[in-house]
KENUTOR-191546 format. One record per residue (C-alpha): residue number from 1; residue in three letters; x, y, z. Coordinates in pm, 1 decimal, padded with zeros to 6 digits, always signed. Layout:
REM residues N
+-------+------+----------+----------+----------+
: lumvo : zaza :       px :       py :       pz :
+-------+------+----------+----------+----------+
:   NUM :  ALA :        X :        Y :        Z :
...
+-------+------+----------+----------+----------+
This chain:
REM residues 391
+-------+------+----------+----------+----------+
: lumvo : zaza :       px :       py :       pz :
+-------+------+----------+----------+----------+
:     1 :  MET : +01787.7 : -01885.2 : -02689.2 :
:     2 :  LYS : +01789.8 : -02016.1 : -02338.3 :
:     3 :  LYS : +01572.4 : -01845.0 : -02085.5 :
:     4 :  LEU : +01778.5 : -01576.9 : -01913.9 :
:     5 :  LEU : +01592.1 : -01548.6 : -01585.1 :
:     6 :  ALA : +01495.4 : -01841.0 : -01355.1 :
:     7 :  PHE : +01432.8 : -01747.1 : -00994.3 :
:     8 :  GLY : +01259.9 : -01820.7 : -00785.5 :
:     9 :  ALA : -00085.4 : -01422.6 : +01732.2 :
:    10 :  LEU : -00055.8 : -01644.2 : +01943.5 :
:    11 :  PHE : -00137.9 : -01315.6 : +02097.9 :
:    12 :  LEU : -00148.9 : -01351.3 : +02471.9 :
:    13 :  PHE : -00232.5 : -01099.5 : +02746.0 :
:    14 :  VAL : -00161.1 : -01173.8 : +03113.5 :
:    15 :  MET : -00293.9 : -00925.0 : +03368.0 :
:    16 :  ALA : -00262.7 : -00917.6 : +03748.4 :
:    17 :  TRP : -00507.6 : -00704.9 : +03941.5 :
:    18 :  PHE : -00402.5 : -00559.6 : +04276.0 :
:    19 :  ILE : -00671.1 : -00392.2 : +04484.1 :
:    20 :  SER : -00622.0 : -00186.1 : +04795.0 :
:    21 :  CYS : -00860.7 : -00236.7 : +05084.6 :
:    22 :  THR : -01002.9 : +00109.4 : +05030.2 :
:    23 :  LYS : -01126.4 : +00032.5 : +04677.8 :
:    24 :  GLU : -01445.9 : -00150.6 : +04598.1 :
:    25 :  LYS : -01430.0 : -00388.6 : +04301.9 :
:    26 :  SER : -01685.3 : -00603.8 : +04125.8 :
:    27 :  PHE : -01536.2 : -00954.1 : +04111.6 :
:    28 :  GLU : -01794.6 : -01053.6 : +03854.9 :
:    29 :  THR : -01669.3 : -00800.6 : +03596.0 :
:    30 :  GLY : -01319.4 : -00708.8 : +03715.3 :
:    31 :  ILE : -01411.1 : -00339.6 : +03687.5 :
:    32 :  ILE : -01368.3 : -00080.6 : +03959.6 :
:    33 :  PRO : -01683.6 : +00138.1 : +03968.9 :
:    34 :  GLY : -01626.3 : +00455.1 : +03765.5 :
:    35 :  GLN : -01314.1 : +00313.2 : +03600.5 :
:    36 :  GLU : -01254.2 : +00433.9 : +03244.2 :
:    37 :  SER : -01132.9 : +00191.9 : +02984.0 :
:    38 :  ILE : -00793.4 : +00217.5 : +02818.0 :
:    39 :  GLY : -00723.0 : +00111.0 : +02463.6 :
:    40 :  THR : -00648.5 : +00216.7 : +02109.3 :
:    41 :  LEU : -00798.3 : +00243.9 : +01762.1 :
:    42 :  LYS : -00465.3 : +00136.7 : +01611.8 :
:    43 :  ASP : -00307.6 : -00200.4 : +01542.4 :
:    44 :  ASP : +00023.1 : -00331.3 : +01676.1 :
:    45 :  SER : +00209.3 : -00148.9 : +01397.7 :
:    46 :  GLY : +00055.5 : +00187.1 : +01493.0 :
:    47 :  ASN : -00174.0 : +00203.1 : +01189.6 :
:    48 :  CYS : -00538.6 : +00300.6 : +01226.1 :
:    49 :  MET : -00769.9 : +00001.7 : +01197.2 :
:    50 :  THR : -01025.6 : +00019.5 : +00919.2 :
:    51 :  VAL : -01357.4 : +00190.5 : +00988.1 :
:    52 :  ILE : -01636.0 : +00017.8 : +00795.5 :
:    53 :  PRO : -01952.8 : +00217.9 : +00712.2 :
:    54 :  HIS : -02277.1 : +00019.3 : +00688.2 :
:    55 :  GLY : -02571.3 : +00124.8 : +00477.5 :
:    56 :  VAL : -02576.3 : +00392.3 : +00209.6 :
:    57 :  PHE : -02570.4 : +00753.0 : +00332.7 :
:    58 :  TYR : -02775.7 : +00996.0 : +00120.7 :
:    59 :  GLY : -02769.0 : +01373.9 : +00126.0 :
:    60 :  GLY : -03086.0 : +01517.3 : +00278.0 :
:    61 :  VAL : -03205.6 : +01176.9 : +00398.7 :
:    62 :  THR : -03214.7 : +01094.5 : +00771.9 :
:    63 :  PRO : -03002.5 : +00783.2 : +00841.9 :
:    64 :  THR : -03186.2 : +00468.3 : +00949.0 :
:    65 :  ASP : -03092.0 : +00181.9 : +01182.3 :
:    66 :  SER : -02901.9 : +00025.5 : +00893.6 :
:    67 :  ASN : -02661.4 : +00322.3 : +00887.5 :
:    68 :  TYR : -02374.4 : +00295.8 : +01132.8 :
:    69 :  LEU : -01996.6 : +00265.9 : +01158.8 :
:    70 :  GLU : -01823.5 : -00057.7 : +01252.4 :
:    71 :  VAL : -01516.8 : +00025.8 : +01463.3 :
:    72 :  LYS : -01254.4 : -00204.1 : +01612.9 :
:    73 :  VAL : -01091.9 : -00117.4 : +01948.6 :
:    74 :  ASN : -00801.1 : -00296.1 : +02116.4 :
:    75 :  VAL : -00887.3 : -00273.5 : +02489.0 :
:    76 :  THR : -00609.5 : -00303.5 : +02749.5 :
:    77 :  GLN : -00816.3 : -00200.1 : +03055.6 :
:    78 :  LYS : -01184.3 : -00269.4 : +03109.3 :
:    79 :  GLY : -01418.6 : +00018.4 : +03190.9 :
:    80 :  THR : -01646.7 : +00281.0 : +03044.8 :
:    81 :  TYR : -01588.3 : +00430.0 : +02703.5 :
:    82 :  VAL : -01702.4 : +00709.5 : +02475.4 :
:    83 :  ILE : -01603.6 : +00693.6 : +02109.3 :
:    84 :  TYR : -01706.1 : +00977.4 : +01882.0 :
:    85 :  THR : -01631.9 : +01170.2 : +01564.5 :
:    86 :  ASN : -01635.9 : +01536.6 : +01476.1 :
:    87 :  MET : -01928.1 : +01673.0 : +01270.1 :
:    88 :  GLN : -01876.7 : +01681.1 : +00894.8 :
:    89 :  ASN : -02130.7 : +01742.6 : +00619.5 :
:    90 :  GLY : -02403.8 : +01772.7 : +00886.8 :
:    91 :  LEU : -02326.7 : +01430.2 : +01029.8 :
:    92 :  SER : -02148.8 : +01289.4 : +01336.9 :
:    93 :  PHE : -02116.6 : +00948.7 : +01505.8 :
:    94 :  LYS : -02097.3 : +00839.0 : +01868.6 :
:    95 :  ASP : -02126.8 : +00537.8 : +02096.6 :
:    96 :  SER : -02074.6 : +00486.9 : +02469.9 :
:    97 :  GLY : -02087.2 : +00194.4 : +02707.1 :
:    98 :  VAL : -01863.7 : -00039.0 : +02905.1 :
:    99 :  PHE : -01591.2 : -00263.2 : +02771.1 :
:   100 :  MET : -01624.4 : -00593.1 : +02959.6 :
:   101 :  ASN : -01352.9 : -00776.5 : +02767.6 :
:   102 :  LEU : -00986.3 : -00716.1 : +02701.2 :
:   103 :  GLY : -00839.7 : -00743.7 : +02355.2 :
:   104 :  MET : -01016.3 : -00671.0 : +02028.4 :
:   105 :  ASN : -01373.0 : -00536.9 : +02060.2 :
:   106 :  THR : -01609.2 : -00436.0 : +01779.3 :
:   107 :  ILE : -01864.8 : -00159.6 : +01837.6 :
:   108 :  HIS : -02120.3 : +00024.6 : +01626.2 :
:   109 :  LEU : -02128.4 : +00405.8 : +01620.1 :
:   110 :  LYS : -02471.4 : +00555.1 : +01555.0 :
:   111 :  PRO : -02512.5 : +00861.0 : +01329.7 :
:   112 :  THR : -02669.4 : +01193.1 : +01429.6 :
:   113 :  GLY : -02770.8 : +01471.0 : +01191.4 :
:   114 :  LEU : -02888.7 : +01518.4 : +00834.2 :
:   115 :  PRO : -02613.2 : +01433.9 : +00583.5 :
:   116 :  GLU : -02503.0 : +01670.3 : +00311.4 :
:   117 :  ASN : -02374.7 : +01546.0 : -00025.3 :
:   118 :  GLY : -02003.3 : +01493.8 : -00081.4 :
:   119 :  PHE : -01699.4 : +01339.9 : +00079.4 :
:   120 :  ALA : -01685.5 : +01383.1 : +00455.8 :
:   121 :  GLU : -01346.0 : +01356.8 : +00626.7 :
:   122 :  PHE : -01410.0 : +01246.5 : +00986.1 :
:   123 :  THR : -01180.3 : +01226.9 : +01288.4 :
:   124 :  LEU : -01248.3 : +00933.1 : +01520.6 :
:   125 :  ASN : -01153.7 : +00972.0 : +01887.7 :
:   126 :  TYR : -01106.5 : +00718.1 : +02168.3 :
:   127 :  ASP : -00880.1 : +00741.0 : +02475.3 :
:   128 :  THR : -00559.9 : +00899.1 : +02339.6 :
:   129 :  SER : -00587.3 : +00760.7 : +01985.5 :
:   130 :  ILE : -00718.2 : +00959.4 : +01689.6 :
:   131 :  CYS : -00784.4 : +00822.9 : +01342.4 :
:   132 :  ALA : -00916.8 : +00976.3 : +01020.5 :
:   133 :  PHE : -01152.4 : +00818.8 : +00767.1 :
:   134 :  GLN : -01366.1 : +00925.1 : +00474.6 :
:   135 :  LEU : -01735.6 : +00866.4 : +00412.7 :
:   136 :  ALA : -01909.5 : +00909.8 : +00079.4 :
:   137 :  ILE : -02253.1 : +01074.3 : +00109.2 :
:   138 :  GLN : -02443.6 : +01014.9 : -00211.0 :
:   139 :  ASP : -02676.2 : +01249.2 : -00396.9 :
:   140 :  SER : -03042.1 : +01145.1 : -00381.7 :
:   141 :  THR : -03184.7 : +01447.7 : -00559.8 :
:   142 :  GLY : -03233.3 : +01549.0 : -00920.4 :
:   143 :  SER : -03281.9 : +01224.7 : -01110.0 :
:   144 :  GLY : -03541.8 : +01079.5 : -00876.0 :
:   145 :  GLN : -03346.8 : +00754.3 : -00883.1 :
:   146 :  GLY : -03152.0 : +00811.0 : -00567.0 :
:   147 :  GLY : -02788.3 : +00719.6 : -00551.6 :
:   148 :  GLY : -02636.9 : +00453.9 : -00770.4 :
:   149 :  GLN : -02629.1 : +00106.4 : -00617.6 :
:   150 :  PHE : -02340.3 : -00130.9 : -00674.3 :
:   151 :  THR : -02128.8 : -00406.9 : -00530.3 :
:   152 :  PHE : -01755.3 : -00450.0 : -00561.5 :
:   153 :  GLY : -01629.3 : -00709.9 : -00802.5 :
:   154 :  ASP : -01317.0 : -00922.1 : -00785.0 :
:   155 :  CYS : -01087.3 : -00732.2 : -00547.8 :
:   156 :  ALA : -00787.6 : -00908.0 : -00703.5 :
:   157 :  SER : -00860.4 : -00721.6 : -01026.8 :
:   158 :  ASP : -00813.4 : -00378.5 : -00866.6 :
:   159 :  SER : -00493.2 : -00206.8 : -00977.4 :
:   160 :  VAL : -00253.4 : +00073.0 : -00883.2 :
:   161 :  TYR : -00131.3 : +00330.3 : -01133.7 :
:   162 :  GLY : +00157.4 : +00575.2 : -01110.4 :
:   163 :  ARG : +00466.4 : +00608.3 : -00896.1 :
:   164 :  TYR : +00447.4 : +00686.3 : -00522.8 :
:   165 :  VAL : +00744.6 : +00857.7 : -00356.9 :
:   166 :  ALA : +00764.5 : +00985.9 : +00001.7 :
:   167 :  GLY : +00752.4 : +01366.7 : +00005.0 :
:   168 :  LYS : +00632.9 : +01394.2 : -00356.5 :
:   169 :  ALA : +00274.4 : +01514.5 : -00416.3 :
:   170 :  LEU : +00049.0 : +01287.5 : -00622.5 :
:   171 :  ASP : -00042.9 : +01393.2 : -00973.3 :
:   172 :  ALA : -00284.9 : +01288.7 : -01247.6 :
:   173 :  THR : -00099.6 : +00959.1 : -01303.5 :
:   174 :  ASN : -00172.1 : +00832.9 : -00949.8 :
:   175 :  LYS : -00493.6 : +00631.1 : -00956.9 :
:   176 :  LEU : -00662.0 : +00314.8 : -00830.9 :
:   177 :  SER : -00887.0 : +00114.2 : -01058.4 :
:   178 :  VAL : -01187.4 : -00051.7 : -00890.8 :
:   179 :  VAL : -01414.3 : -00311.2 : -01049.2 :
:   180 :  VAL : -01784.1 : -00268.1 : -00957.1 :
:   181 :  ASN : -02112.6 : -00429.3 : -01057.6 :
:   182 :  VAL : -02381.1 : -00161.0 : -01091.5 :
:   183 :  THR : -02738.8 : -00266.4 : -01008.4 :
:   184 :  THR : -02912.5 : +00074.8 : -00990.1 :
:   185 :  LEU : -02838.5 : +00383.6 : -01196.5 :
:   186 :  GLY : -02753.7 : +00713.0 : -01028.6 :
:   187 :  ASN : -02481.1 : +00920.8 : -00873.3 :
:   188 :  PHE : -02198.9 : +00763.3 : -00677.7 :
:   189 :  ASN : -01902.9 : +00848.8 : -00456.9 :
:   190 :  ILE : -01628.5 : +00594.6 : -00395.5 :
:   191 :  ALA : -01346.6 : +00688.8 : -00159.6 :
:   192 :  THR : -01067.7 : +00523.8 : +00034.1 :
:   193 :  ASN : -00952.9 : +00598.7 : +00385.4 :
:   194 :  THR : -00662.1 : +00839.4 : +00426.1 :
:   195 :  VAL : -00337.3 : +00657.0 : +00500.6 :
:   196 :  ASN : +00015.6 : +00797.5 : +00504.9 :
:   197 :  GLY : -00107.4 : +01138.0 : +00387.5 :
:   198 :  ILE : -00291.3 : +01028.1 : +00073.0 :
:   199 :  SER : -00635.1 : +00904.1 : -00032.8 :
:   200 :  PHE : -00828.0 : +00818.0 : -00348.8 :
:   201 :  SER : -01182.6 : +00908.4 : -00455.7 :
:   202 :  LYS : -01417.7 : +00943.4 : -00749.3 :
:   203 :  THR : -01758.1 : +01110.5 : -00799.1 :
:   204 :  GLY : -01973.7 : +01035.0 : -01098.3 :
:   205 :  THR : -02297.6 : +00895.0 : -01233.9 :
:   206 :  PHE : -02369.4 : +00536.0 : -01330.7 :
:   207 :  THR : -02559.2 : +00547.3 : -01659.7 :
:   208 :  THR : -02547.7 : +00174.7 : -01732.8 :
:   209 :  THR : -02580.6 : -00134.0 : -01516.3 :
:   210 :  GLY : -02346.1 : -00430.2 : -01499.8 :
:   211 :  PRO : -01970.2 : -00471.6 : -01447.4 :
:   212 :  GLN : -01750.2 : -00168.0 : -01504.3 :
:   213 :  THR : -01423.5 : -00014.0 : -01388.7 :
:   214 :  VAL : -01402.8 : +00309.9 : -01188.6 :
:   215 :  TYR : -01075.2 : +00500.8 : -01166.6 :
:   216 :  LEU : -01019.7 : +00674.2 : -00830.1 :
:   217 :  ASP : -00798.3 : +00984.2 : -00837.9 :
:   218 :  GLY : -00519.2 : +01016.8 : -00581.2 :
:   219 :  ILE : -00464.6 : +01328.0 : -00371.5 :
:   220 :  GLY : -00211.8 : +01428.5 : -00108.1 :
:   221 :  THR : +00158.6 : +01374.9 : -00042.0 :
:   222 :  PRO : +00292.6 : +01046.8 : +00098.2 :
:   223 :  THR : +00462.9 : +01100.5 : +00433.0 :
:   224 :  ASP : +00671.3 : +00786.0 : +00466.5 :
:   225 :  ALA : +00814.7 : +00508.1 : +00253.3 :
:   226 :  GLY : +00683.7 : +00154.6 : +00296.4 :
:   227 :  ALA : +00383.1 : -00063.9 : +00218.3 :
:   228 :  PHE : +00037.4 : +00077.1 : +00300.2 :
:   229 :  GLN : -00314.9 : -00058.9 : +00264.0 :
:   230 :  TYR : -00615.2 : +00140.8 : +00142.2 :
:   231 :  GLN : -00978.1 : +00038.2 : +00199.7 :
:   232 :  PHE : -01294.7 : +00135.7 : +00015.9 :
:   233 :  SER : -01653.5 : +00034.9 : +00096.3 :
:   234 :  ASN : -02009.4 : +00094.9 : -00021.7 :
:   235 :  GLY : -02170.6 : -00004.1 : +00309.1 :
:   236 :  SER : -02236.4 : -00368.1 : +00222.1 :
:   237 :  GLY : -01886.9 : -00476.8 : +00128.5 :
:   238 :  GLY : -01553.6 : -00349.9 : +00017.0 :
:   239 :  CYS : -01201.1 : -00418.6 : -00092.8 :
:   240 :  GLY : -00850.1 : -00335.1 : +00015.3 :
:   241 :  ILE : -00540.4 : -00272.5 : -00190.8 :
:   242 :  THR : -00178.4 : -00251.9 : -00076.3 :
:   243 :  PHE : +00110.2 : -00085.6 : -00255.9 :
:   244 :  THR : +00456.9 : +00048.8 : -00180.0 :
:   245 :  VAL : +00564.8 : +00409.6 : -00139.4 :
:   246 :  LEU : +00928.4 : +00452.0 : -00244.8 :
:   247 :  ASP : +01187.2 : +00653.0 : -00056.8 :
:   248 :  ALA : +01362.8 : +00947.2 : -00220.8 :
:   249 :  VAL : +01659.1 : +00732.5 : -00331.5 :
:   250 :  ASN : +01466.4 : +00456.3 : -00505.2 :
:   251 :  GLY : +01204.6 : +00698.9 : -00636.9 :
:   252 :  ASP : +01456.1 : +00919.3 : -00816.4 :
:   253 :  ASP : +01431.2 : +00937.4 : -01196.8 :
:   254 :  TYR : +01801.3 : +00848.8 : -01219.4 :
:   255 :  ALA : +01824.4 : +00576.2 : -00955.0 :
:   256 :  TRP : +01958.7 : +00366.3 : -01244.2 :
:   257 :  SER : +02081.9 : +00460.0 : -01590.2 :
:   258 :  PHE : +02290.5 : +00328.0 : -01879.7 :
:   259 :  THR : +02375.9 : +00402.7 : -02243.1 :
:   260 :  GLU : +02359.5 : +00180.5 : -02551.5 :
:   261 :  GLY : +02484.1 : +00348.2 : -02866.2 :
:   262 :  ALA : +02303.2 : +00680.3 : -02899.3 :
:   263 :  ASN : +02028.2 : +00571.4 : -02659.3 :
:   264 :  ASN : +02020.2 : +00677.7 : -02295.7 :
:   265 :  TYR : +01797.6 : +00491.3 : -02050.9 :
:   266 :  HIS : +01712.4 : +00578.5 : -01690.0 :
:   267 :  GLY : +01446.6 : +00530.5 : -01425.0 :
:   268 :  TYR : +01346.9 : +00459.4 : -01067.3 :
:   269 :  ILE : +01386.8 : +00143.1 : -00858.1 :
:   270 :  ASP : +01071.4 : -00044.5 : -00758.6 :
:   271 :  THR : +01245.3 : -00275.1 : -00513.7 :
:   272 :  SER : +01586.4 : -00408.3 : -00415.8 :
:   273 :  PHE : +01623.1 : -00709.5 : -00189.9 :
:   274 :  ILE : +01836.6 : -01009.1 : -00100.9 :
:   275 :  ALA : +01694.7 : -01344.7 : -00210.3 :
:   276 :  ASP : +01812.3 : -01642.2 : -00004.0 :
:   277 :  SER : +01870.2 : -01996.6 : -00127.0 :
:   278 :  LEU : +02034.1 : -02304.5 : +00021.3 :
:   279 :  THR : +02362.3 : -02246.0 : -00159.2 :
:   280 :  TYR : +02399.2 : -01868.1 : -00204.4 :
:   281 :  LYS : +02226.5 : -01531.8 : -00178.9 :
:   282 :  VAL : +02134.3 : -01300.5 : -00464.7 :
:   283 :  MET : +02117.1 : -00921.0 : -00452.9 :
:   284 :  TRP : +01829.3 : -00816.9 : -00681.0 :
:   285 :  ILE : +01765.1 : -00463.1 : -00806.9 :
:   286 :  LEU : +01444.8 : -00415.5 : -01008.3 :
:   287 :  GLY : +01340.4 : -00083.9 : -01159.4 :
:   288 :  SER : +01122.9 : +00079.1 : -01424.7 :
:   289 :  THR : +01174.2 : +00344.1 : -01689.2 :
:   290 :  ALA : +01105.0 : +00694.6 : -01559.5 :
:   291 :  ALA : +00889.8 : +00829.5 : -01841.5 :
:   292 :  THR : +00647.8 : +00542.4 : -01895.9 :
:   293 :  GLY : +00721.6 : +00269.7 : -01639.5 :
:   294 :  ASP : +00658.9 : +00013.4 : -01912.8 :
:   295 :  THR : +01007.4 : -00143.0 : -01916.0 :
:   296 :  THR : +01184.9 : -00336.0 : -01640.1 :
:   297 :  PHE : +01550.0 : -00282.2 : -01547.2 :
:   298 :  ALA : +01712.5 : -00570.4 : -01360.6 :
:   299 :  ILE : +02051.9 : -00629.3 : -01202.4 :
:   300 :  ALA : +02137.9 : -00932.7 : -00990.3 :
:   301 :  TYR : +02456.8 : -01069.6 : -00840.5 :
:   302 :  SER : +02510.1 : -01374.5 : -00620.0 :
:   303 :  PHE : +02735.5 : -01400.4 : -00314.9 :
:   304 :  ASP : +02831.5 : -01630.1 : -00028.7 :
:   305 :  HIS : +02538.4 : -01761.0 : +00174.4 :
:   306 :  SER : +02712.6 : -01681.7 : +00504.9 :
:   307 :  LEU : +02713.5 : -01304.9 : +00440.2 :
:   308 :  THR : +02435.2 : -01092.7 : +00586.4 :
:   309 :  SER : +02491.5 : -00782.5 : +00369.6 :
:   310 :  PRO : +02556.9 : -00742.8 : -00003.7 :
:   311 :  PRO : +02934.5 : -00738.1 : -00060.4 :
:   312 :  THR : +03124.2 : -00498.7 : -00281.4 :
:   313 :  GLY : +03333.5 : -00614.5 : -00574.6 :
:   314 :  THR : +03300.6 : -00708.3 : -00940.9 :
:   315 :  PHE : +03049.7 : -00970.8 : -01053.2 :
:   316 :  ASN : +03046.2 : -01093.8 : -01412.9 :
:   317 :  THR : +02731.3 : -01221.9 : -01578.1 :
:   318 :  ASN : +02925.4 : -01489.0 : -01774.1 :
:   319 :  ASP : +03054.8 : -01647.1 : -01451.0 :
:   320 :  GLN : +02923.4 : -02003.7 : -01483.4 :
:   321 :  SER : +02913.7 : -02055.9 : -01105.2 :
:   322 :  SER : +02694.8 : -01751.9 : -01043.8 :
:   323 :  SER : +02342.5 : -01619.7 : -01090.3 :
:   324 :  ASN : +02466.2 : -01278.8 : -01200.5 :
:   325 :  PHE : +02224.9 : -01114.2 : -01441.1 :
:   326 :  PHE : +02150.7 : -00797.5 : -01639.0 :
:   327 :  GLY : +01819.6 : -00742.1 : -01813.9 :
:   328 :  PHE : +01616.7 : -00470.0 : -01981.4 :
:   329 :  ILE : +01270.7 : -00606.8 : -02060.9 :
:   330 :  ILE : +00943.6 : -00466.6 : -02195.8 :
:   331 :  LYS : +00673.1 : -00554.6 : -01941.0 :
:   332 :  ASN : +00373.3 : -00623.3 : -02165.0 :
:   333 :  PRO : +00412.2 : -00830.9 : -02362.3 :
:   334 :  GLN : +00735.3 : -00946.0 : -02201.7 :
:   335 :  THR : +01007.4 : -00884.2 : -02458.4 :
:   336 :  LEU : +01381.4 : -00886.0 : -02398.9 :
:   337 :  ILE : +01557.8 : -00571.3 : -02517.8 :
:   338 :  PHE : +01898.8 : -00644.2 : -02366.2 :
:   339 :  GLY : +02018.2 : -00932.6 : -02149.9 :
:   340 :  ALA : +02331.3 : -01094.4 : -02014.5 :
:   341 :  ALA : +02363.5 : -01407.3 : -01800.0 :
:   342 :  LYS : +02571.8 : -01725.1 : -01776.1 :
:   343 :  GLU : +02342.5 : -01886.3 : -02033.6 :
:   344 :  ALA : +02488.7 : -01639.9 : -02285.9 :
:   345 :  PRO : +02866.5 : -01666.6 : -02222.4 :
:   346 :  ALA : +02957.0 : -01482.5 : -02543.8 :
:   347 :  VAL : +02856.2 : -01154.8 : -02380.5 :
:   348 :  ASN : +02936.8 : -01018.1 : -02037.0 :
:   349 :  ILE : +02820.5 : -00734.1 : -01815.7 :
:   350 :  ALA : +03060.6 : -00652.6 : -01531.6 :
:   351 :  ILE : +02858.6 : -00542.9 : -01228.0 :
:   352 :  ASN : +03067.3 : -00336.4 : -00987.9 :
:   353 :  ALA : +02916.2 : -00297.9 : -00642.2 :
:   354 :  THR : +03120.6 : -00005.5 : -00518.6 :
:   355 :  SER : +02978.1 : +00070.0 : -00172.2 :
:   356 :  TYR : +02723.2 : -00046.5 : +00084.2 :
:   357 :  ASP : +02629.9 : +00134.2 : +00407.6 :
:   358 :  PRO : +02471.2 : -00109.0 : +00659.2 :
:   359 :  SER : +02313.8 : +00173.0 : +00860.8 :
:   360 :  SER : +02130.7 : +00341.5 : +00570.5 :
:   361 :  LYS : +02123.8 : +00023.1 : +00354.9 :
:   362 :  LEU : +02241.9 : +00236.4 : +00063.2 :
:   363 :  LEU : +02401.4 : +00032.0 : -00215.6 :
:   364 :  THR : +02577.3 : +00198.8 : -00509.6 :
:   365 :  GLY : +02743.8 : +00054.8 : -00814.6 :
:   366 :  SER : +02817.9 : +00067.1 : -01183.5 :
:   367 :  PHE : +02802.4 : -00175.1 : -01476.2 :
:   368 :  SER : +02922.3 : -00199.7 : -01835.7 :
:   369 :  GLY : +03002.8 : -00456.0 : -02106.1 :
:   370 :  THR : +02812.2 : -00636.6 : -02377.1 :
:   371 :  ALA : +02459.2 : -00778.2 : -02391.3 :
:   372 :  MET : +02240.4 : -00964.7 : -02636.9 :
:   373 :  THR : +01881.2 : -00955.2 : -02756.8 :
:   374 :  LEU : +01670.1 : -01251.4 : -02867.0 :
:   375 :  LEU : +01774.9 : -01166.6 : -03222.0 :
:   376 :  GLY : +02147.9 : -01161.8 : -03150.9 :
:   377 :  GLY : +02417.4 : -00915.9 : -03056.0 :
:   378 :  PRO : +02641.8 : -00814.4 : -02899.3 :
:   379 :  PHE : +02536.4 : -00463.5 : -02798.7 :
:   380 :  THR : +02770.5 : -00242.8 : -02597.0 :
:   381 :  ILE : +02640.9 : -00111.8 : -02263.5 :
:   382 :  THR : +02826.3 : +00184.9 : -02112.6 :
:   383 :  ASN : +02793.7 : +00438.5 : -01829.7 :
:   384 :  GLY : +02575.3 : +00205.5 : -01625.3 :
:   385 :  GLN : +02510.0 : +00307.7 : -01264.7 :
:   386 :  PHE : +02265.5 : +00230.8 : -00983.2 :
:   387 :  LYS : +02190.2 : +00367.2 : -00636.7 :
:   388 :  THR : +01932.6 : +00199.6 : -00415.7 :
:   389 :  THR : +01806.3 : +00157.7 : -00060.9 :
:   390 :  VAL : +01796.9 : -00218.2 : -00003.3 :
:   391 :  GLN : +01466.7 : -00336.0 : +00145.9 :
+-------+------+----------+----------+----------+
C-alpha cells in the first residue's frame, strides 16, 4: 500500500530631545533632574515578560543575598524608577534607582519579610504596567532535610496534556509533565506563571533522588485563543513550554464528525491552516477524537496557488492532479483506520467546502464516499461534516 500522506529586531529607537531654556538638563546622562522613567514590563505583543526567581525560598527562613527576582523592563524614557510587588505569604519585593539606558534593562528586586510556605501569587508594578507571577515557597520544617533540591532535565521532554478551549475551565485532564533531576530529598513546589487566565502547579515530597517526572495540575479558565508560553523555575534554572488554546469553534466536541457503518466518530479540531507550495496551496484540517484524543482526523484539499482564501466547491480524493486527502489515524502507534487519496484511486471521498467567511475565517463543509484501510476496503463514509476557524 502506498503511503497516503506526504507533505511537507533589527529593533531601532530614534529619539530627539527638545529642551526649553527654562529647563536644566544633564548632557552627560540625557536626564532632566527629577524626571521619572517611562517603560513597560510587557513585550511588543503585550505579554508580560518572564520574572525569574533566584535562590530557593523557604518558609520561616529569612532570604539571603542569593534570593532575588530578575525582572526585564523595556525603557522608553530615561529617569528614576520604583518597581515593587504586593506582599504575599509574608514576602514582598522592591527595587529603585535610575534607568540610564533606553531599551531592554534587567534589574534585581530584593525581598523583604519572612516567607510563609505555599504558592504566592504576586503582582508586579512599574509605570502603568502590571504583571502577575507565582513563587513557590518551600517547606523547611518537619523532616529536618529542608526543601527538596532539584534541577530541570531536558526541557524538550516536557509535555502538555488535555484540551484547552477559551472560556472553558480546566479540569483534571489538563496537566504539564516536567522532567526533573532530584539531588536532595524533601518537599517541593513547582509552579508556572499565570498566563491567559491559567497556571500549573504541584506540591509534593521527593522521596528518591535521580531523574523523575512531575505532573503539574492546571487551574483557571483560558481567556483567549492562541499560542501561549508558560515558564517554571527553581531559582537556578527553568524551562518554558508553549501550547495552543482553541477557540470555541475548533474546541467543540463536534467540530468534525462522520459515520462508518454503525460507528459514529466526532471530535475537536487542533489546527486548520493553508500550506503553500510552488504549484498550489492545500487547505489542511487536523483534529482529534473528543473522548480520548488518541486518533487523528485529517481532511485536505488543494487549490490554485493564486488564491488567498480557501475556495468552496467539491474536491475528490481520487483526483490525480490534486493533493486531496481524507484520513483517520491512530496516533500511537500510527495506524491507518480509514484513508482516501489519489494513491488509492479505487476509493473516493468527495470533500464539499460549502462556505468560507473571510472576516471570521470560518470554513464549513461536508464529506462522504468510500475509504480503505491497510487491509483493504472499501468502507462507506457518510454524514461527514466539519466546521473550523482557519488559523
